C-alpha positions as CSV (number, residue, x, y, z in Angstrom):
1,M,101.7,93.2,58.9
2,K,103.0,91.5,62.4
3,F,103.3,92.4,65.5
4,S,105.4,91.2,68.7
5,N,103.9,88.7,70.6
6,R,104.6,90.7,73.8
7,V,102.5,93.8,72.7
8,Q,99.8,91.1,71.7
9,Q,99.8,90.1,75.0
10,V,99.2,93.4,76.9
11,S,95.8,94.8,77.6
12,P,94.1,98.2,76.4
13,S,94.4,100.6,79.5
14,V,90.8,100.8,80.7
15,T,91.1,103.7,82.7
16,L,92.2,105.5,79.7
17,A,89.5,104.2,77.6
18,L,87.2,105.8,80.2
19,S,88.8,108.9,81.5
20,A,88.9,109.3,77.0
21,K,85.2,108.5,77.2
22,A,84.3,110.7,79.7
23,K,86.0,113.8,78.4
24,S,84.4,113.2,75.0
25,L,81.0,113.7,76.4
26,Q,82.0,116.8,78.9
27,K,83.2,118.4,75.2
28,K,79.5,117.6,73.8
29,G,78.4,119.8,76.8
30,L,77.1,117.5,79.5
31,D,78.2,117.6,83.3
32,V,80.1,114.4,83.4
33,K,82.2,113.7,87.3
34,N,84.7,111.7,85.9
35,L,86.2,109.6,88.9
36,T,88.5,107.6,86.7
37,A,91.7,109.6,86.6
38,G,94.2,109.2,89.5
39,E,95.1,112.7,89.1
40,P,95.2,115.6,91.5
41,N,92.5,118.5,90.8
42,F,95.0,120.9,91.8
43,N,97.5,123.3,89.8
44,T,101.5,122.4,90.1
45,P,102.2,124.9,93.4
46,K,103.5,128.6,92.0
47,H,106.5,128.3,93.5
48,I,107.6,125.1,91.5
49,K,106.3,126.7,88.3
50,Q,107.7,130.1,88.9
51,A,111.4,127.8,89.5
52,A,110.9,126.0,85.9
53,I,110.4,129.4,84.7
54,A,113.4,130.7,85.7
55,A,115.4,128.1,84.7
56,I,114.4,128.1,80.9
57,E,115.1,131.8,81.3
58,A,118.3,130.8,82.4
59,G,119.2,128.8,79.3
60,N,119.2,125.5,81.5
61,S,116.3,123.6,80.4
62,D,118.0,124.1,76.3
63,F,120.0,120.9,76.0
64,Y,120.4,117.5,77.4
65,T,121.5,116.4,80.7
66,P,122.6,112.9,82.1
67,A,120.4,110.3,81.4
68,L,119.6,110.1,85.1
69,G,119.3,113.5,85.7
70,I,120.9,116.6,86.5
71,K,123.7,115.5,90.0
72,E,121.4,118.2,92.1
73,L,118.5,116.5,92.2
74,R,119.8,113.3,92.5
75,E,121.5,114.4,95.4
76,A,118.3,115.8,96.8
77,I,116.3,113.3,96.5
78,A,118.9,111.0,98.4
79,K,119.3,113.6,100.8
80,V,115.0,113.8,101.4
81,T,114.4,110.0,101.5
82,N,117.8,109.9,104.2
83,E,116.4,112.6,106.3
84,Q,113.0,110.6,106.2
85,Y,113.9,107.0,106.5
86,K,117.5,107.6,108.1
87,T,119.5,105.8,105.3
88,N,122.3,106.7,103.3
89,Y,121.8,106.7,100.0
90,T,123.9,109.2,97.6
91,F,123.2,110.4,94.4
92,D,124.7,107.0,92.7
93,N,121.8,105.3,94.0
94,V,119.4,107.2,92.6
95,A,117.8,107.2,88.8
96,V,116.1,110.4,88.0
97,T,112.9,109.0,85.1
98,V,110.5,110.0,82.5
99,G,107.6,109.4,85.7
100,G,106.9,106.5,88.0
101,K,105.3,104.5,85.4
102,F,108.7,104.9,83.3
103,A,110.3,103.7,86.2
104,L,108.6,100.7,86.9
105,F,109.1,99.7,83.3
106,A,112.6,100.3,83.0
107,I,113.2,98.3,86.2
108,A,111.5,95.4,84.4
109,Q,113.7,95.4,81.8
110,A,116.3,95.5,83.8
111,I,115.9,92.8,86.0
112,F,113.4,90.5,84.6
113,D,114.1,87.7,82.1
114,L,112.2,85.6,79.8
115,D,110.3,83.3,82.1
116,D,110.5,84.8,85.6
117,E,107.8,85.2,87.7
118,I,106.3,88.1,89.6
119,L,104.2,88.4,92.1
120,I,101.7,91.0,92.2
121,P,98.7,91.3,95.3
122,L,95.0,92.0,94.2
123,P,94.1,94.4,94.1
124,Y,96.7,95.6,91.8
125,W,97.4,98.8,89.6
126,V,97.0,98.3,86.5
127,S,100.6,98.7,84.5
128,Y,101.8,96.2,86.8
129,S,101.0,93.3,84.8
130,E,101.3,94.8,81.3
131,Q,105.0,95.9,82.1
132,V,105.7,92.1,83.4
133,K,104.9,90.8,79.7
134,L,106.5,93.3,78.1
135,A,109.6,92.5,79.7
136,G,109.0,88.8,78.5
137,A,108.1,87.3,82.5
138,K,105.0,86.3,83.9
139,P,102.8,88.0,86.4
140,V,101.4,85.6,89.1
141,F,98.6,87.2,90.5
142,V,98.1,86.5,94.5
143,S,94.7,86.9,96.0
144,P,94.1,88.4,99.5
145,K,91.5,86.3,101.8
146,E,87.5,87.1,101.6
147,G,87.3,90.5,102.0
148,Q,91.0,92.0,102.4
149,L,92.7,94.1,100.2
150,K,96.3,93.2,101.7
151,V,98.2,89.8,101.0
152,N,100.2,88.2,103.8
153,V,103.5,86.0,103.9
154,A,101.3,82.6,103.3
155,E,99.4,83.8,100.4
156,L,102.6,85.1,98.9
157,E,104.6,81.7,99.4
158,A,101.9,80.1,97.8
159,K,102.5,81.2,94.9
160,R,106.3,81.2,94.8
161,T,108.3,78.7,92.7
162,A,111.5,78.6,91.6
163,K,111.0,81.0,89.2
164,T,109.9,83.6,91.5
165,R,111.9,87.2,90.7
166,A,110.1,90.2,92.4
167,V,107.4,90.9,94.6
168,I,105.9,94.3,94.0
169,I,104.4,96.2,96.9
170,N,102.5,99.1,96.2
171,S,101.4,100.8,99.8
172,P,99.5,103.2,100.2
173,Q,97.7,101.0,97.7
174,N,96.0,102.0,94.2
175,P,93.1,101.1,93.9
176,S,92.0,100.4,97.5
177,G,94.1,103.0,99.5
178,A,95.0,100.5,102.4
179,I,98.7,100.8,104.0
180,Y,100.5,97.7,104.6
181,S,102.0,98.4,108.3
182,R,105.6,97.8,109.6
183,Q,104.5,94.5,111.2
184,E,103.3,93.0,107.5
185,L,105.9,94.8,105.8
186,E,108.5,93.2,107.9
187,A,107.0,89.6,107.4
188,I,107.3,90.4,103.7
189,G,110.5,91.4,103.5
190,N,112.0,89.0,105.7
191,W,110.8,86.6,103.7
192,A,111.6,88.2,100.3
193,V,115.1,88.3,101.8
194,E,115.4,84.6,102.4
195,N,114.3,83.3,99.0
196,N,116.7,86.1,97.2
197,I,113.1,87.9,96.0
198,W,113.8,91.2,94.7
199,L,111.0,93.7,96.7
200,I,109.6,96.3,94.1
201,A,108.3,99.2,96.8
202,D,105.7,101.5,94.9
203,D,105.6,104.5,97.8
204,M,104.0,106.9,95.0
205,Y,101.7,108.3,97.5
206,N,103.6,108.0,100.2
207,K,102.5,111.4,101.8
208,L,99.0,111.2,101.3
209,V,98.0,109.7,104.4
210,Y,95.1,110.4,106.9
211,N,93.3,110.0,110.0
212,G,96.0,109.5,112.3
213,N,97.1,106.4,110.1
214,S,101.2,106.4,109.4
215,F,103.4,105.2,106.5
216,V,106.2,103.1,106.6
217,S,108.5,101.9,103.9
218,L,110.5,99.0,103.0
219,I,113.7,100.5,102.7
220,E,113.3,101.7,106.4
221,L,113.1,98.1,108.3
222,S,116.7,96.9,108.1
223,E,119.8,97.0,106.5
224,K,119.2,93.7,104.3
225,I,115.5,94.4,103.3
226,R,116.4,97.7,101.9
227,K,119.4,96.0,99.9
228,Q,116.9,93.9,98.1
229,T,114.3,96.4,97.9
230,I,114.0,99.2,95.0
231,L,112.0,102.4,95.8
232,V,109.6,103.8,92.7
233,N,107.8,107.0,93.7
234,G,107.8,110.5,92.2
235,F,106.7,114.2,92.6
236,S,102.9,113.6,90.3
237,K,100.9,113.1,93.2
238,T,102.6,114.7,96.0
239,Y,103.3,117.8,94.3
240,S,100.3,117.9,91.7
241,M,103.0,117.6,88.9
242,T,101.5,115.4,86.4
243,G,102.3,116.8,83.7
244,W,105.9,117.3,84.8
245,R,106.7,114.1,84.1
246,V,109.1,112.8,87.4
247,G,109.5,110.2,88.5
248,Y,112.4,108.6,90.1
249,V,114.0,104.8,91.6
250,L,116.4,104.7,94.7
251,A,118.3,101.0,94.6
252,N,122.0,99.7,94.7
253,K,124.3,101.5,92.9
254,E,124.6,98.0,90.6
255,L,121.5,98.0,89.7
256,I,121.4,102.0,89.0
257,A,124.1,101.2,86.4
258,K,122.1,99.4,84.6
259,L,118.9,101.8,84.8
260,S,121.3,103.9,83.2
261,A,121.1,101.5,79.7
262,V,118.0,101.0,79.7
263,V,117.1,104.9,79.8
264,G,120.1,105.8,77.7
265,H,118.7,103.8,75.3
266,A,115.1,104.3,75.6
267,T,113.8,107.9,76.6
268,G,117.6,109.7,77.1
269,N,116.7,112.1,80.4
270,L,113.5,113.3,80.8
271,A,112.8,117.5,80.4
272,A,115.5,119.6,81.7
273,V,112.9,122.0,82.9
274,S,110.4,119.2,84.5
275,Q,114.2,118.2,86.9
276,Y,114.3,121.5,87.5
277,A,111.6,122.2,88.7
278,A,110.9,119.2,91.1
279,L,114.6,120.5,92.7
280,A,112.4,123.2,93.5
281,A,109.8,120.9,95.1
282,L,112.2,119.3,97.0
283,N,114.0,122.3,98.3
284,S,111.0,124.8,99.1
285,D,108.7,125.4,101.4
286,Q,106.3,121.5,101.9
287,S,103.3,123.5,103.6
288,C,101.7,123.1,100.3
289,V,101.9,119.1,100.3
290,E,100.2,119.6,103.5
291,E,97.5,121.5,102.6
292,M,96.4,119.0,99.8
293,R,96.8,116.2,102.1
294,Q,94.2,118.2,104.1
295,A,91.8,118.7,101.3
296,Y,92.2,115.2,100.3
297,E,91.5,113.9,104.1
298,Q,88.1,116.4,104.3
299,R,87.2,114.4,100.9
300,L,87.6,111.0,102.3
301,N,85.7,111.7,105.4
302,E,82.7,113.4,103.7
303,I,82.2,111.0,100.9
304,Y,83.1,107.5,102.7
305,P,79.6,107.3,104.6
306,L,77.6,108.4,101.4
307,L,79.4,105.9,99.7
308,N,78.3,103.4,102.6
309,E,74.9,104.5,102.6
310,I,74.6,103.0,99.0
311,P,72.2,99.8,98.4
312,G,74.4,97.0,97.8
313,F,77.7,99.0,98.3
314,T,80.7,98.1,100.9
315,L,83.8,99.4,101.7
316,H,85.7,96.6,104.1
317,T,87.7,99.2,105.5
318,K,88.1,102.9,105.6
319,P,91.2,104.2,102.7
320,E,94.2,105.0,105.0
321,G,96.0,106.7,101.8
322,A,95.9,107.7,98.2
323,F,92.9,109.2,96.9
324,Y,90.8,106.1,96.0
325,L,87.6,104.3,97.1
326,F,87.4,100.8,96.1
327,P,83.7,99.4,97.5
328,D,83.1,95.9,96.8
329,I,79.5,96.4,94.7
330,R,78.9,92.6,94.4
331,Q,75.1,93.0,96.2
332,A,74.4,96.2,94.1
333,L,75.2,93.7,91.2
334,A,72.6,91.1,92.1
335,K,70.3,94.7,92.7
336,T,70.4,95.6,89.8
337,G,70.8,92.6,87.1
338,F,74.2,93.7,85.7
339,A,76.7,91.1,84.9
340,D,79.5,92.9,86.4
341,T,81.4,95.9,86.7
342,T,82.4,96.7,83.3
343,S,78.6,96.9,82.1
344,F,77.4,98.4,85.4
345,A,80.5,101.6,84.8
346,D,79.2,101.4,80.7
347,A,75.4,102.3,82.3
348,L,76.5,104.9,84.8
349,L,78.5,107.0,82.9
350,E,75.8,106.4,79.7
351,E,73.0,107.2,82.2
352,E,73.8,109.6,84.8
353,Y,77.4,110.5,83.7
354,V,79.7,109.2,86.4
355,A,82.5,108.1,85.2
356,V,84.2,105.3,87.7
357,V,87.2,102.5,86.4
358,P,85.4,98.6,87.2
359,G,87.3,96.1,89.2
360,E,88.3,94.0,86.4
361,A,91.1,96.8,85.3
362,F,92.6,96.0,89.0
363,G,92.1,91.7,88.8
364,M,89.3,92.1,90.9
365,P,85.7,92.1,89.8
366,G,82.6,93.0,91.8
367,Y,84.7,96.3,93.3
368,I,85.0,99.7,91.4
369,R,87.2,102.4,91.9
370,L,86.0,106.2,92.5
371,S,88.9,109.2,92.6
372,Y,88.0,111.5,95.4
373,A,90.8,113.9,93.4
374,A,88.0,115.7,92.6
375,S,86.0,118.8,94.0
376,L,84.2,118.7,97.2
377,S,81.1,119.6,95.0
378,D,81.2,117.1,91.8
379,L,82.3,114.0,94.7
380,R,78.6,115.2,96.7
381,E,76.8,115.3,93.4
382,A,78.3,111.8,92.2
383,M,77.5,110.2,95.2
384,V,73.7,111.4,94.6
385,R,74.0,109.8,90.9
386,L,75.3,106.6,92.2
387,K,72.9,105.9,94.5
388,R,70.0,107.2,92.0
389,F,71.0,105.0,89.3
390,V,71.2,101.7,91.8
391,E,68.2,102.8,93.2
392,K,66.5,102.8,89.9
393,H,67.6,99.7,88.5
394,S,67.5,97.4,91.6
395,K,64.8,95.1,91.5
């Protein structure tokens, strides 16, 4: 049987494969420290779950909703965004989707054409490139300078052609936790406006920022940049609602109308009960968000120096947001004799039962990603095992 050429070009998810392998070992009773997941280890706050139960009992979740979500939720997203960034969105600027991942997929289907080129700064979240391919477009990777984890306008311009359609900016960044500054974003935003290039802003971790650092969104910089920006966000990270699958897009009304066609034919509305849960998340006390943020900050501050003590591990900068560490382990590879980070990660899981994601998944061989969305006790033990593994294999 023949398969679509677009699907043939798409790579399987390395992150999902490693996470599945780690969970398989856990089911066998092994004490695996799984640091692969981009998923909070907190339960969804109780008041959000109670709102969902109330929606079910009231019968509000029993029927289809509009494809782009209930009006109340779209209005609440616009209101919260306007309050935070001094924007003027209405519900007509909002599309609610089955998670942030599908939001990005729907955007790709709506604005990318065959042979369009999409600029993707390295390191990048694993699904960006594959979603570009599924839309028939071409991912074009933009490498930062050695030792850097963010790109600048000169590096983007060097990759720009007449076919360049969009650039994807993720801040705080998965996998490194790096945050683009206001000055950096203004330069990129103005460059995109000058060259009629869409800005896709993946702001999924905008509330998870630590140690006095600050987050800036492309949509708050200027009206001309905002008009050219498509913002993607969701509830998974901020409210620990990964299983509820609620993402959203903020953009001009014309694009939202196009997304309505894509979503309407692809998924229809996301689960109605999830929409009412998300509405409660926005409209209720936000102290739960700060409590989780503080817990991540504590973990980062304790684990960061421990990771730096591992021979051959280098963190060029301390993560500023999200919940990942992305150390350069090229010196450790040289010490231990592993050919690449994939073989390093495989052996680490087999021998020490610690699961990490190799940098190849993010376009940067020689690095690994570790999630600190895990308990402090698991993180501490994982650092002990990592150090032992490197020392055992060092020549």
